[in-house]
N, C-alpha and C positions, 0 to 999 in steps of 0.2 A: 504494499499498499505506499502509496505517495503522501508526503506531508509530513508534519510536525507535532509529536506526542512526547508532553510531559509528564512524566508519574510519580507520583510522591507516595513515600513509603508511611508517612505522617507527615504533620505539619500543616503549613498552609493557615489560611483564617480560620481552619476549623478546630485548630490546637492553639492557638493564638488569643490570650486573655483580651486583647486591643482591638483582633483584627489584623494588625499589623502583619506582615510577610514577606521577608526579601524573594521567596520562592516565588510569590505571589507576583510581585514586581516585575520579576523576570519573566513569568510568563506573558504579561503586559507589554514588556518591553519586545518581545519575540515578534509581536504584530505589526510594528512600525508605526503604530496611531498612537498620536497623542490623548485621544479617548475613544479607546478600543469599545467596540460592542461586547460584552460577555454575557452568558447564558447559562445559569446555573441548573443543572440536570438532578435532580434531588431522588431520583427513582428507588437506587438502593435502601433508603431510609423512609420509604412509602410516604415521600414527599412531605417528611416532616415541617410542620409550619415554622417551628423555631429554628431549624437550619437554613430555611430560604433566607428568613427575616436576617440572619447572622450574616449570610452573605453579600444581599443587598446594604446591611448596615458597614461592611468591611471595604465594599469597590464602589458604593454610591460617590464619591469624592475624585473617582480617577477612572470611571467606566460608564457607559452607559450599560444598566443593567436588567435582565431579564429572567424569568424563570420557567421552563418547559414541564409543569406540571402534568403528568400523565393520569393522575389519581383525581384531577380534578378540582385540588382543593381552593376555595377562596382565599386572595383576594384575585387569585391568578388564574382559575378556572381553566377549562382545556383549550390549550392553543396546536393549531396544526402544526405537528413537528417539523413539517419544510421550514418552518420559521429558524431552524438552527442552519440554513442556507444563507442566512444573510449575517453571519454573527461572525465576531472576528475571532473569538474564543468560547470554545465549549468546555464546561469547567464541571466535571461529573463529582458527585458526593460520596461519602461513604456509606455504609450499611450491608446489605446482604447482597453479594456480587451473583448469585444463583437468580435471585426474584428478579432482580436488574435485568440479567442476561434473557430471561423468559419475557418479561413485560416490553422491554425492547423489541425484539421478535416480532411481536404481535401487533407493533405499533410502525414496524418496518423502520426503525431508526438504525440498523447497523448499514444499510445500502447509501443513507443520508449522510451518515456521519463520513462514508469514506469519500461520497462526494464533495462534502464541506472541505475535508483535508486536503484533497488534490484541489482545491481551489482556494488554497489557503489558510482557511480556518485552523487556528491552535485548537488542540485536542488535548485535554488536560485533565487530571484526576487525581483522589487521593484514597486509599486503601480498598476499598470495592471499584471506586474509580480509577484504579492503579490497575487492577488485576483484570477487568474487563478488556483491556485492548491486546492482552496476551493470549496464546494459543489456550494456556492452563495456567492453575494457580492454586495457591494454598487459601484454604476459607475457612471460617466458621459459618458459613450460612447454613447448616445443617448441625448447629449447637457446638459439638467439639470440632476442632480442625480436622481436614479432609481434604482430598486432593479435588479440584474441579478441573474437568478435561473439556469442557467447549465452549472457552472464551470466543472473541471475536477474531484473534487470529492477526490483529493487524501490526502486531509486533510478533515475534518466533519466540519458540520457548516458553517458559514457564515464568512464574512472579510471586515472590513473598514480602508483601508488606510489613512492616511494624517489626523489623526480623530481629532486633534486640529490644526493643521494648515492650514485647509482651512474651509472657512464658511460654514456654512450647514452640514457639514459632521456627527458632533457629533449629533445634532438634529433630522435630518432626520434616521440615523441610530436606533439610540434608538426607533424612532416610529415604524419604520419596524418590528425591533423585537418584540416589545410589541405588534404588531396587527398581527404578526406571518406571514407577508408578508416575513421576514427573519427568518433562526433558530437563536439561540443563536449561537454568535462567538468572535472571538477578534477583539479589535479596536486598532489601532497601530499609534503612533504619528509617525511625522518625526523623522529622526536620531533614532529611536529605530526600534527592530527587534525581533521575537520570532523565537527559534528552535525548529523544530520536527522532532522524530524519529518515525519510523514505525507507523505513524500517529497519535503519541501523544506528547504533550506538554513536552519539553524539559527544558528551559529557556527564559527568556525574556532577552534583552541586548540593550545596547546603545552607541553611539559615542557620547553624547555630554548630560550634566547633565540634571536633571529634564526634562528628557522624559518619557511618558508613555506609558502603555500598560493595558488595561483593556479586563476584560472577560464580555461580556454584554449579558443578559439573561432576557427573559421573566419572570416578577415577577408579578400576578394578572393582572390587565388592564394596567400596565408600564412596564417598563424596569429598570434593576438594573445593576450598573456599579460596577464591583468588580475589585479593582487595583490590577494587578499583580505585584512582587517585579520585579525589574529591575537591574540588573548587568551593572554598568557601565564600558565598558571596558577600559584598563589602570589602573584600581582602585581596592584595595582590598576590598570596602565596596559596598555595593547595593544603 
């Protein structure tokens, strides 16, 4: 798939006390617009009203905001999903990856998102909003952490968000890669992110010091964790 995708293992406005986030600023900068159009897609949270309001408060002073509510929540109501073709950024929130994928497919979003990205829209997301772009991922959509194998496949391989921030994420992801239940992939810590362009890795970035990104791959009967250089935003060093 052609286009730019920014995936957050955690962080952004979702995990900020005041809504400020250097990663979110970087996402906006990638558009090249002074006041980009940013659409929040809260499907994975069941369109939680508080989540959408938190997005609007965080972005109101620096972007033209909108919310795509597929659950028809007031005050946003139902909007034709083709509205995402008019956006500069599509920002996908966290929650249940499995539910997000099922609902998106019913509403025809995968094809629309691919078209938007090819036309220059930046795709971004945190947690479930990270997982969805990959072929497969580690998810707690079913309660206990489990492999999920039917992602959109805009980025090859598998994904694990909250890699060091939540108990069990690291150990189980490595076990699934080692057993080939999940293919090789990217494991991203909270407050860190990876930028992909045309399906290829561009760089890893973070908005807090000492946040990690790993390339996890099968190695014999186990899994190998290869650190990826991470650029600290706002700093001249990695």
